[in-house]
RODO-2510 file (C-alpha; in nm, 4 decimals, decimal comma):
residues 530
     n   res          X          Y          Z
     1     m     2,2017    -0,6249     1,1982
     2     k     2,4153    -0,3834     1,0089
     3     s     2,3076    -0,0187     0,9940
     4     m     2,2592     0,1249     0,6469
     5     h     2,4238     0,4457     0,7597
     6     a     2,7019     0,3023     0,9763
     7     l     3,0196     0,4849     0,8760
     8     a     3,2496     0,3350     1,1370
     9     s     3,2978     0,0295     1,3541
    10     p     3,0990     0,0179     1,6807
    11     i     3,4093     0,1077     1,8849
    12     r     3,4942     0,3974     1,6577
    13     r     3,1355     0,5232     1,6761
    14     i     3,1514     0,5184     2,0558
    15     l     3,4755     0,7181     2,0501
    16     i     3,3279     0,9680     1,8035
    17     l     3,0146     1,0047     2,0128
    18     s     3,2152     1,0455     2,3344
    19     g     3,4303     1,3099     2,1712
    20     f     3,1196     1,4886     2,0518
    21     l     2,9714     1,4938     2,4040
    22     v     3,2917     1,6298     2,5565
    23     g     3,3262     1,8866     2,2801
    24     a     2,9638     1,9901     2,3148
    25     a     3,0026     2,0369     2,6899
    26     l     3,3156     2,2497     2,6453
    27     a     3,1485     2,4512     2,3701
    28     l     2,8452     2,5054     2,5911
    29     h     3,0642     2,6369     2,8726
    30     a     3,2523     2,8688     2,6388
    31     a     2,9311     2,9947     2,4828
    32     d     2,7709     3,0602     2,8214
    33     s     3,0762     3,2580     2,9335
    34     k     3,0364     3,4816     2,6272
    35     g     2,6612     3,5070     2,6540
    36     e     2,6146     3,3325     2,3195
    37     d     2,2749     3,1694     2,3496
    38     g     2,1087     3,2576     2,0166
    39     p     1,9765     2,9736     1,7993
    40     a     2,2690     2,9830     1,5556
    41     a     2,5142     2,9544     1,8456
    42     l     2,3079     2,6756     2,0016
    43     y     2,3148     2,4914     1,6716
    44     r     2,6931     2,5194     1,6482
    45     q     2,7280     2,3947     2,0061
    46     h     2,4880     2,1033     2,0005
    47     c     2,3892     2,0091     1,6461
    48     a     2,6669     2,0830     1,3964
    49     a     2,8780     1,7790     1,4827
    50     c     2,6056     1,5415     1,3592
    51     h     2,3938     1,7549     1,1259
    52     g     2,6768     1,9489     0,9614
    53     p     2,7896     2,3094     1,0128
    54     d     2,5790     2,4148     0,7120
    55     r     2,2716     2,2083     0,8194
    56     l     2,3163     1,9810     0,5159
    57     g     2,3496     1,6673     0,7280
    58     a     2,6365     1,4371     0,8220
    59     t     2,5771     1,1333     1,0429
    60     g     2,2378     1,2922     1,1136
    61     p     1,9863     1,4181     0,8556
    62     a     1,9802     1,7628     0,6967
    63     l     1,7954     2,0253     0,9023
    64     l     1,6396     2,2435     0,6335
    65     p     1,2790     2,3540     0,5756
    66     e     1,2543     2,1323     0,2687
    67     n     1,3641     1,8239     0,4653
    68     l     1,1507     1,9026     0,7705
    69     a     0,8280     1,9690     0,5808
    70     r     0,6531     1,6609     0,7220
    71     l     0,7685     1,7141     1,0805
    72     r     0,5716     1,9611     1,2885
    73     k     0,7702     2,2091     1,4931
    74     e     0,6292     2,0814     1,8207
    75     e     0,7343     1,7275     1,7250
    76     a     1,0823     1,8522     1,6364
    77     a     1,1052     2,0258     1,9751
    78     t     1,0147     1,6976     2,1467
    79     v     1,2944     1,5200     1,9593
    80     v     1,5469     1,7853     2,0640
    81     r     1,4326     1,7663     2,4252
    82     d     1,3900     1,3888     2,4624
    83     g     1,6096     1,2458     2,1871
    84     r     1,5027     0,9688     1,9513
    85     t     1,4933     0,6061     2,0580
    86     a     1,7241     0,3613     1,8801
    87     t     1,9260     0,6387     1,7120
    88     q     2,2283     0,8512     1,7962
    89     m     1,9992     1,1492     1,8611
    90     l     2,0606     1,2355     2,2261
    91     p     1,8227     1,4234     2,4610
    92     f     1,9197     1,7879     2,5173
    93     g     1,6427     1,8851     2,7578
    94     a     1,8847     1,8941     3,0499
    95     l     2,1322     2,1172     2,8632
    96     i     1,9065     2,3624     2,6795
    97     p     1,6150     2,5512     2,8423
    98     q     1,2740     2,4931     2,6851
    99     e     1,2438     2,8458     2,5445
   100     q     1,5841     2,8126     2,3767
   101     i     1,4804     2,4769     2,2283
   102     a     1,1774     2,6518     2,0765
   103     a     1,4015     2,9228     1,9294
   104     l     1,6442     2,6626     1,7930
   105     v     1,3638     2,4665     1,6294
   106     s     1,2181     2,7812     1,4707
   107     w     1,5625     2,8658     1,3358
   108     i     1,6198     2,5294     1,1634
   109     y     1,2852     2,5775     0,9848
   110     t     1,4176     2,8938     0,8174
   111     p     1,5909     2,8750     0,4763
   112     v     1,9684     2,8779     0,4465
   113     v     2,0866     3,1860     0,2583
   114     p     2,2462     3,1565     0,0111
   115     a     2,0763     2,8318    -0,0889
   116     p     2,3006     2,5291    -0,0260
   117     s     2,4526     2,3407    -0,3157
   118     w     2,5525     1,9784    -0,3696
   119     s     2,8051     1,9469    -0,6501
   120     e     2,9217     1,6511    -0,8542
   121     a     3,2354     1,6456    -0,6408
   122     d     3,0188     1,6292    -0,3263
   123     i     2,8209     1,3415    -0,4736
   124     r     3,1312     1,1426    -0,5668
   125     a     3,2964     1,2031    -0,2292
   126     s     2,9903     1,0722    -0,0427
   127     r     2,9924     0,7240    -0,1970
   128     i     3,0276     0,4340     0,0479
   129     a     3,1007     0,0784    -0,0693
   130     h     2,9846    -0,1502     0,2126
   131     v     3,0539    -0,4819     0,0406
   132     d     3,1752    -0,6159    -0,2931
   133     a     2,8565    -0,7372    -0,4608
   134     a     3,0566    -0,9915    -0,6646
   135     s     3,1538    -1,1668    -0,3404
   136     l     2,7925    -1,2381    -0,2438
   137     p     2,6130    -1,5627    -0,3407
   138     a     2,3832    -1,5375    -0,6432
   139     k     2,0944    -1,7087    -0,4645
   140     p     1,8697    -1,6210    -0,1708
   141     v     1,9889    -1,6985     0,1814
   142     f     1,6289    -1,7725     0,2894
   143     d     1,3621    -2,0246     0,1880
   144     a     1,0802    -1,7813     0,1041
   145     d     0,9744    -1,7089    -0,2544
   146     p     1,2013    -1,4144    -0,3476
   147     l     0,9360    -1,2803    -0,5864
   148     n     0,6635    -1,2742    -0,3203
   149     l     0,8505    -1,0751    -0,0588
   150     f     0,7213    -0,7518     0,0876
   151     l     0,9365    -0,4639     0,2014
   152     v     0,7687    -0,2681     0,4800
   153     v     0,9016     0,0808     0,5552
   154     e     0,8691     0,1507     0,9288
   155     t     0,9233     0,5204     0,9927
   156     g     0,8700     0,4904     1,3660
   157     d     1,2282     0,3778     1,4221
   158     h     1,3630     0,3993     1,0651
   159     h     1,3760     0,0320     0,9783
   160     v     1,2638    -0,1877     0,6897
   161     s     1,1065    -0,5277     0,7489
   162     v     1,1286    -0,8075     0,4925
   163     l     0,8086    -1,0130     0,4899
   164     d     0,7455    -1,3598     0,3488
   165     g     0,4407    -1,3048     0,1276
   166     d     0,3294    -1,6688     0,1488
   167     k     0,3531    -1,7197     0,5240
   168     l     0,2858    -1,3490     0,5952
   169     e     0,5606    -1,3451     0,8554
   170     p     0,8750    -1,1248     0,8877
   171     i     1,2039    -1,2932     0,7979
   172     h     1,4439    -0,9989     0,8463
   173     r     1,4568    -0,6394     0,9685
   174     f     1,7280    -0,3797     0,9071
   175     q     1,7941    -0,0147     0,9862
   176     s     1,7399     0,2342     0,7055
   177     r     1,8358     0,5885     0,6340
   178     l     1,6038     0,8457     0,7855
   179     a     1,2730     0,9294     0,6147
   180     l     1,2733     0,6969     0,3143
   181     h     1,0543     0,8458     0,0443
   182     g     0,9126     0,7639    -0,2972
   183     g     0,9030     0,3869    -0,2608
   184     p     1,1812     0,1299    -0,3197
   185     k     1,2638     0,0347    -0,6781
   186     f     1,3579    -0,3203    -0,7794
   187     t     1,5650    -0,4748    -1,0554
   188     a     1,3738    -0,7057    -1,2906
   189     d     1,5022    -1,0229    -1,1226
   190     g     1,3998    -0,8966    -0,7787
   191     r     1,7492    -0,9291    -0,6352
   192     y     1,8455    -0,5648    -0,5851
   193     v     1,6336    -0,2885    -0,4433
   194     f     1,7179     0,0813    -0,4285
   195     f     1,5955     0,3245    -0,1633
   196     a     1,5995     0,7041    -0,1465
   197     s     1,5847     0,9106     0,1714
   198     r     1,4480     1,2614     0,2022
   199     d     1,7987     1,3956     0,2599
   200     g     1,9345     1,2514    -0,0618
   201     w     2,0926     0,9199     0,0349
   202     i     2,0535     0,6441    -0,2247
   203     t     2,1035     0,2891    -0,0988
   204     k     2,1528    -0,0277    -0,3021
   205     y     2,0420    -0,3351    -0,1079
   206     d     2,0917    -0,7021    -0,2005
   207     l     1,7561    -0,8556    -0,1121
   208     w     1,8793    -1,2116    -0,1703
   209     n     2,1677    -1,1715     0,0743
   210     l     1,9970    -0,9189     0,3045
   211     r     2,2969    -0,6870     0,2808
   212     v     2,3585    -0,3212     0,2046
   213     v     2,5892    -0,3006    -0,0963
   214     t     2,6536     0,0663    -0,1745
   215     e     2,5316     0,4144    -0,0792
   216     i     2,5746     0,7627    -0,2198
   217     r     2,4258     1,1010    -0,1403
   218     a     2,2809     1,2415    -0,4624
   219     g     2,1136     1,5540    -0,3237
   220     i     2,0044     1,7477    -0,0179
   221     n     1,6290     1,7080    -0,0532
   222     t     1,5217     1,4173    -0,2731
   223     r     1,1751     1,3224    -0,3946
   224     n     1,2204     0,9753    -0,5406
   225     i     1,4272     0,7518    -0,7661
   226     a     1,3745     0,5362    -1,0735
   227     v     1,5791     0,2318    -1,1783
   228     s     1,6156     0,0594    -1,5145
   229     p     1,5088    -0,3084    -1,5104
   230     d     1,8662    -0,4308    -1,5532
   231     g     1,9753    -0,2164    -1,2597
   232     k     2,2412    -0,0356    -1,4637
   233     h     2,0907     0,3136    -1,4497
   234     v     1,9409     0,5069    -1,1587
   235     a     1,7713     0,8477    -1,1841
   236     v     1,7277     1,0731    -0,8791
   237     a     1,4708     1,3542    -0,8595
   238     n     1,5842     1,6414    -0,6361
   239     y     1,4021     1,9360    -0,4856
   240     l     1,7341     2,0703    -0,3560
   241     p     1,9454     2,1421    -0,5439
   242     h     1,7432     2,1694    -0,8657
   243     t     1,9033     1,8688    -1,0313
   244     l     1,8264     1,5361    -1,1915
   245     v     2,1107     1,3025    -1,0979
   246     l     2,1998     0,9948    -1,3034
   247     l     2,3961     0,7074    -1,1498
   248     d     2,5150     0,3708    -1,2746
   249     g     2,4102     0,0455    -1,1099
   250     e     2,6991     0,0564    -0,8629
   251     l     2,5960     0,4088    -0,7612
   252     n     2,8793     0,5846    -0,9362
   253     l     2,7884     0,9288    -1,0672
   254     l     2,7240     0,9479    -1,4409
   255     k     2,6064     1,3090    -1,4504
   256     s     2,4122     1,5699    -1,2579
   257     i     2,1818     1,7733    -1,4817
   258     p     2,0847     2,1260    -1,3671
   259     v     1,7097     2,1493    -1,4262
   260     t     1,6094     2,4657    -1,6096
   261     d     1,3706     2,5599    -1,8847
   262     r     1,4778     2,5489    -2,2484
   263     d     1,6213     2,9008    -2,2278
   264     g     1,8122     2,8315    -1,9076
   265     k     1,6412     3,1206    -1,7282
   266     t     1,4120     2,9437    -1,4804
   267     s     1,5291     2,6548    -1,2642
   268     s     1,2950     2,3932    -1,1263
   269     r     1,2525     2,1360    -0,8567
   270     v     1,1970     1,7822    -0,9849
   271     s     0,8671     1,6528    -0,8463
   272     a     0,9183     1,2903    -0,9488
   273     v     1,0983     1,0631    -1,1912
   274     y     0,9660     0,7346    -1,3290
   275     e     1,1066     0,4503    -1,5356
   276     a     0,9262     0,3691    -1,8632
   277     t     1,0452     0,0180    -1,9462
   278     s     0,9040    -0,0100    -2,2977
   279     r     1,0698     0,3216    -2,3880
   280     n     1,4100     0,2519    -2,2238
   281     s     1,3835     0,5866    -2,0566
   282     f     1,3154     0,7889    -1,7448
   283     v     1,0329     1,0455    -1,7429
   284     a     1,0532     1,3414    -1,5053
   285     a     0,7884     1,5805    -1,3748
   286     l     0,9125     1,9363    -1,3166
   287     k     0,7385     2,1356    -1,0472
   288     d     0,8277     2,4899    -1,1546
   289     v     0,8700     2,4685    -1,5325
   290     p     0,5980     2,3696    -1,7846
   291     e     0,7959     2,0833    -1,9373
   292     i     0,8164     1,7050    -1,9216
   293     w     1,1616     1,5557    -1,9565
   294     e     1,2339     1,2139    -2,1038
   295     i     1,5892     1,0840    -2,0562
   296     s     1,6841     0,7730    -2,2505
   297     y     1,9192     0,5192    -2,0938
   298     d     1,9522     0,3455    -2,4333
   299     r     2,3059     0,4047    -2,5604
   300     h     2,1733     0,3910    -2,9180
   301     a     1,8979     0,6481    -2,8677
   302     e     1,8460     0,8982    -3,1465
   303     d     2,0222     1,2314    -3,1111
   304     i     1,8200     1,5220    -2,9784
   305     p     1,7958     1,8463    -3,1766
   306     a     1,9270     2,1433    -2,9810
   307     g     1,7946     2,4626    -3,1326
   308     y     1,6918     2,5138    -3,4939
   309     v     1,7445     2,2294    -3,7415
   310     h     1,7402     2,3099    -4,1131
   311     d     1,7278     1,9517    -4,2370
   312     f     1,6883     1,6442    -4,0155
   313     k     1,7732     1,4026    -4,2937
   314     y     2,1096     1,5608    -4,3619
   315     r     2,1586     1,6639    -3,9966
   316     e     2,1911     2,0315    -4,0796
   317     g     2,1697     2,1809    -3,7313
   318     a     2,2795     2,1254    -3,3728
   319     f     2,2225     1,7928    -3,1975
   320     v     2,3149     1,6410    -2,8614
   321     p     2,3428     1,2682    -2,7876
   322     g     2,0139     1,0979    -2,7072
   323     y     2,1755     0,8937    -2,4295
   324     l     2,1279     1,0515    -2,0829
   325     n     2,0193     1,3906    -2,2112
   326     p     1,6699     1,5361    -2,1650
   327     r     1,4207     1,5403    -2,4504
   328     r     1,1722     1,8164    -2,3663
   329     t     0,7975     1,8317    -2,4088
   330     t     0,6805     2,1907    -2,3631
   331     l     0,3389     2,2503    -2,2025
   332     a     0,1245     2,5431    -2,0970
   333     d     0,1268     2,4473    -1,7268
   334     p     0,3639     2,2458    -1,5062
   335     l     0,2616     1,8917    -1,4130
   336     d     0,3445     1,7917    -1,0582
   337     d     0,2853     1,4175    -1,0934
   338     f     0,1902     1,1527    -1,3509
   339     f    -0,0148     0,8459    -1,4156
   340     f     0,1137     0,6327    -1,7046
   341     t    -0,0977     0,4223    -1,9358
   342     q     0,0126     0,0588    -1,9283
   343     d     0,2098     0,0944    -2,2541
   344     y     0,3831     0,4128    -2,1277
   345     s     0,2912     0,6059    -2,4400
   346     t     0,0782     0,8594    -2,2539
   347     v     0,0835     1,0371    -1,9205
   348     l    -0,2076     1,1861    -1,7299
   349     g    -0,0776     1,4678    -1,5159
   350     a    -0,1988     1,7476    -1,2941
   351     s    -0,0536     2,0536    -1,1289
   352     r    -0,0943     2,1305    -0,7606
   353     e    -0,3689     2,3700    -0,8670
   354     g    -0,5637     2,0797    -1,0201
   355     v    -0,5000     2,1616    -1,3881
   356     g    -0,5169     1,8238    -1,5630
   357     q    -0,3553     1,7381    -1,8955
   358     v    -0,3059     1,4315    -2,1144
   359     v     0,0338     1,4291    -2,2837
   360     h     0,1479     1,1891    -2,5562
   361     l     0,5180     1,1170    -2,5176
   362     d     0,5778     1,0322    -2,8842
   363     v     0,4237     1,3427    -3,0386
   364     r     0,5508     1,5392    -2,7342
   365     r     0,2486     1,7589    -2,6803
   366     k    -0,0778     1,7809    -2,4880
   367     i    -0,3567     1,5902    -2,6597
   368     a    -0,6445     1,6513    -2,4137
   369     d    -0,7534     1,8240    -2,0955
   370     l    -0,8712     1,6417    -1,7839
   371     a    -1,1764     1,7580    -1,5906
   372     l    -1,0265     1,7369    -1,2422
   373     d    -1,0936     1,9255    -0,9217
   374     g    -0,8978     1,9847    -0,6019
   375     m    -0,5530     1,8254    -0,5967
   376     p    -0,5627     1,4860    -0,7723
   377     h    -0,2922     1,2385    -0,6735
   378     l    -0,2489     1,0793    -1,0147
   379     g     0,0824     0,9164    -0,9246
   380     s    -0,1171     0,6826    -0,7008
   381     g    -0,3644     0,5935    -0,9745
   382     i    -0,4640     0,2431    -1,0830
   383     s    -0,6341     0,1008    -1,3940
   384     w    -0,8665    -0,1852    -1,4882
   385     d    -1,1230    -0,2995    -1,7465
   386     w    -1,4790    -0,1772    -1,6865
   387     q    -1,7729    -0,2577    -1,9141
   388     g    -1,5433    -0,3157    -2,2105
   389     r    -1,3508     0,0056    -2,1519
   390     r    -1,0146     0,0719    -1,9936
   391     v    -1,0415     0,3158    -1,7043
   392     m    -0,8099     0,4649    -1,4452
   393     a    -0,8932     0,6050    -1,1043
   394     s    -0,7197     0,8538    -0,8778
   395     t    -0,7503     0,9783    -0,5227
   396     n    -0,7605     1,3488    -0,4389
   397     l    -0,5646     1,5309    -0,1709
   398     k    -0,8249     1,8059    -0,1329
   399     a    -1,1567     1,6693    -0,2595
   400     a    -1,3419     1,3774    -0,0949
   401     e    -1,3686     1,1653    -0,4082
   402     v    -1,2146     0,9007    -0,6290
   403     t    -1,2238     1,0149    -0,9919
   404     v    -1,2711     0,7445    -1,2571
   405     i    -1,1524     0,8400    -1,6088
   406     d    -1,2083     0,6669    -1,9432
   407     l    -0,8658     0,6096    -2,1017
   408     k    -1,0048     0,6236    -2,4553
   409     d    -1,1712     0,9647    -2,4608
   410     w    -1,0370     1,1021    -2,1275
   411     s    -1,3867     1,1727    -1,9961
   412     v    -1,4834     1,1413    -1,6307
   413     v    -1,6856     0,8216    -1,5914
   414     k    -1,7772     0,8804    -1,2280
   415     r    -1,6816     1,0734    -0,9180
   416     i    -1,7115     0,8306    -0,6269
   417     p    -1,7742     1,0175    -0,2986
   418     t    -1,5429     0,9154    -0,0130
   419     r    -1,5193     0,9904     0,3579
   420     g    -1,2531     1,2525     0,2946
   421     p    -0,9487     1,3457     0,0849
   422     g    -0,7226     1,0452     0,0391
   423     f    -0,3691     0,9604    -0,0636
   424     f    -0,3566     0,5957    -0,1736
   425     l    -0,5716     0,3808    -0,4022
   426     r    -0,4768     0,0165    -0,4545
   427     s    -0,6116    -0,2986    -0,6169
   428     h    -0,4953    -0,6127    -0,8006
   429     e    -0,5897    -0,7638    -1,1354
   430     n    -0,7253    -1,0709    -0,9514
   431     s    -0,9446    -0,8676    -0,7169
   432     r    -1,2817    -0,7039    -0,7865
   433     y    -1,2102    -0,4500    -0,5117
   434     a    -1,0098    -0,1306    -0,4837
   435     f    -0,9185     0,0125    -0,1435
   436     v    -0,9026     0,3869    -0,0788
   437     d    -0,8052     0,5760     0,2362
   438     s    -0,9193     0,9135     0,3676
   439     m    -0,5970     0,9895     0,5492
   440     m    -0,6061     1,3617     0,4723
   441     s    -0,9264     1,3873     0,6772
   442     r    -0,8953     1,4447     1,0521
   443     e    -1,2225     1,2613     1,1227
   444     a    -1,2020     0,9770     0,8694
   445     k    -0,8305     0,8951     0,8569
   446     n    -0,9051     0,5698     1,0421
   447     t    -1,1268     0,4417     0,7593
   448     l    -1,0510     0,2399     0,4478
   449     q    -1,3327     0,2221     0,1960
   450     v    -1,3719    -0,0672    -0,0446
   451     i    -1,4902     0,0073    -0,4005
   452     d    -1,6428    -0,2574    -0,6252
   453     k    -1,4567    -0,1991    -0,9537
   454     q    -1,7530    -0,3136    -1,1657
   455     t    -2,0372    -0,1260    -0,9949
   456     l    -1,8160     0,1707    -0,8980
   457     e    -1,9866     0,1748    -0,5603
   458     i    -1,8441     0,1637    -0,2086
   459     v    -1,9435    -0,1728    -0,0618
   460     r    -1,7563    -0,1907     0,2690
   461     e    -1,5682     0,0153     0,5251
   462     l    -1,2742    -0,1096     0,7328
   463     k    -1,1970     0,0929     1,0435
   464     a    -0,9259     0,1404     1,3007
   465     a    -0,9805     0,3142     1,6350
   466     p    -1,0849     0,6808     1,6166
   467     g    -0,7848     0,9098     1,5775
   468     q    -0,5644     0,6395     1,4273
   469     t    -0,4582     0,6277     1,0616
   470     l    -0,5342     0,3276     0,8411
   471     a    -0,3908     0,3521     0,4900
   472     h    -0,1859     0,2102     0,2007
   473     i    -0,3010    -0,1316     0,0837
   474     e    -0,0690    -0,3691    -0,0997
   475     f    -0,1684    -0,7140    -0,2279
   476     t     0,0173    -1,0414    -0,2231
   477     r     0,1530    -1,1652    -0,5529
   478     d    -0,1639    -1,3654    -0,6310
   479     g    -0,4046    -1,1017    -0,5029
   480     r    -0,5343    -1,3344    -0,2304
   481     y    -0,4560    -1,1042     0,0632
   482     a    -0,4514    -0,7283     0,1082
   483     l    -0,2175    -0,5728     0,3651
   484     a    -0,2996    -0,2373     0,5246
   485     s    -0,0864    -0,0110     0,7451
   486     l    -0,2016     0,0921     1,0895
   487     w     0,0064     0,4065     1,0717
   488     e     0,0915     0,4406     1,4453
   489     m     0,4088     0,4176     1,6519
   490     d     0,2749     0,0982     1,8078
   491     g     0,1059     0,0059     1,4846
   492     a     0,0689    -0,3038     1,2749
   493     l     0,0230    -0,4548     0,9338
   494     i    -0,3356    -0,5717     0,9145
   495     v    -0,3874    -0,8612     0,6752
   496     y    -0,7302    -0,8865     0,5104
   497     d    -0,8737    -1,1670     0,3018
   498     a    -0,9156    -0,9866    -0,0309
   499     r    -1,2333    -1,1832    -0,1126
   500     t    -1,4258    -1,1834     0,2151
   501     l    -1,2706    -0,8550     0,3398
   502     e    -1,2328    -1,0115     0,6839
   503     e    -0,9236    -0,9533     0,8986
   504     v    -0,6850    -1,2509     0,8991
   505     k    -0,4001    -1,1422     1,1273
   506     r    -0,1939    -0,8513     1,2575
   507     l     0,1828    -0,8083     1,2568
   508     p     0,3161    -0,5486     1,5070
   509     m     0,5201    -0,2726     1,3396
   510     k     0,6674     0,0673     1,4312
   511     k     0,4592     0,3145     1,2305
   512     p     0,4507     0,1142     0,9068
   513     v     0,3831     0,3339     0,6066
   514     g     0,4447     0,1925     0,2590
   515     k     0,4716    -0,1763     0,1847
   516     y     0,5832    -0,3112    -0,1513
   517     n     0,5458    -0,6553    -0,3043
   518     v     0,8375    -0,7533    -0,5296
   519     w     0,6261    -0,9295    -0,7933
   520     n     0,3661    -0,6555    -0,8183
   521     k     0,6347    -0,3935    -0,8633
   522     i     0,8585    -0,5670    -1,1154
   523     t     0,5598    -0,6736    -1,3311
   524     r     0,3989    -0,3259    -1,3175
   525     e     0,0792    -0,4818    -1,1789
   526     e    -0,2188    -0,2688    -1,2794
   527     g    -0,3469    -0,2268    -0,9248
   528     t    -0,0366    -0,0617    -0,7804
   529     s     0,1579     0,2548    -0,8522
   530     h     0,4648     0,2417    -1,0718
***
């Protein structure tokens, strides 16, 4: 199986790795003779060849606080000491004393000053064309229904498994970039899927031919991506640098937009970017600036006024093209994440402080407040019809509840108590049940709770062993089965009958996290996130 981040032939990689080991040994000897054993010197000796002299990554991932946020220092120290199985990360426990490993790890968790940059030239230079997409057959190389496939992200050894959604069996497995994040995004026909890694690599994968097509590094610390249905436009949300990067379907750079407020005085991280199909646009959440950005990928989009306009009819004023430029909605508070109504006219958003707002994208202003507590995870929200009303529901990263909101008057219908703060809520239009985890709770992270969507009551609990994590449901195309992740190194996908809630089978996996059904994603199924 071909590695998604292979930059050389196997023989060349061996030569590069051998040269690195010899160079590292010589550097270690020279450093010891000079008494250079501080963390910066250790990094230059042992880490820079793979992770880059500026810690921005090379063949290995970037080693910056933003990229390491989900890895505890003690876990990072274990990786340095023992290496990482099935990767080029070698063990250094025999070369570096334990106390120096601790100092090195502490050092890589400190910010780089001045803050690193990733320019348009850097983006263009990083592009890798693995295969000519035009040379690949325009039909699947397997017998499974291409619209009922699952992609399962296994973070234990950085692979992705392709699962037949009818037989519920794996048909392929391939190596991914490190720390995929934000979920894969599919083209409308289900053929191409795009991945983003935490350290900014964007990968285009041909799901019909099971081949990597193209890759490019669009940032240093990336949150997620969005893709137009025709696959011709890709938007990348970056924490570092503060940019929103726009690519074409072959992962060529179109533009990198510095993200600042209207006056250009305050820059911002981009929390997330989403594709709004009915609007032919991308919608971005800004973490540090109280604005929502909408970027049209329609070449005929109306121009955007820039500054004061005396007369719109006669175009007396300054305008910029509507294509691939941000149209701003100014708010009182930043919104960290969104839930979209099914027609994409309205977003429900909240800040990390729990300030909830309803924003209409056409009138470009807040139209209501949301009565939310804690830290709602609206980006993982779902919707359904309840007693003749359309409602949505969201988990909460701090409060032990699922909040159900009426989408007509924005009132809270019910707060459903849960075992603990949770991350994911999932359902399907053909199921009466919604599944919620409590994975932010130390005691209850092994428990999935099942909510009856009509009674709004918890009717069942599904449990893994104490101390394990059970989370992230995704349904088959028809809603017949629900797949959960046993989020452990020697974990599994657990398949449940979505009607009886009984376990059907288990598929061994290496720390499976997200799993994504092609049909549910390309149809914007109401029970899954978009």
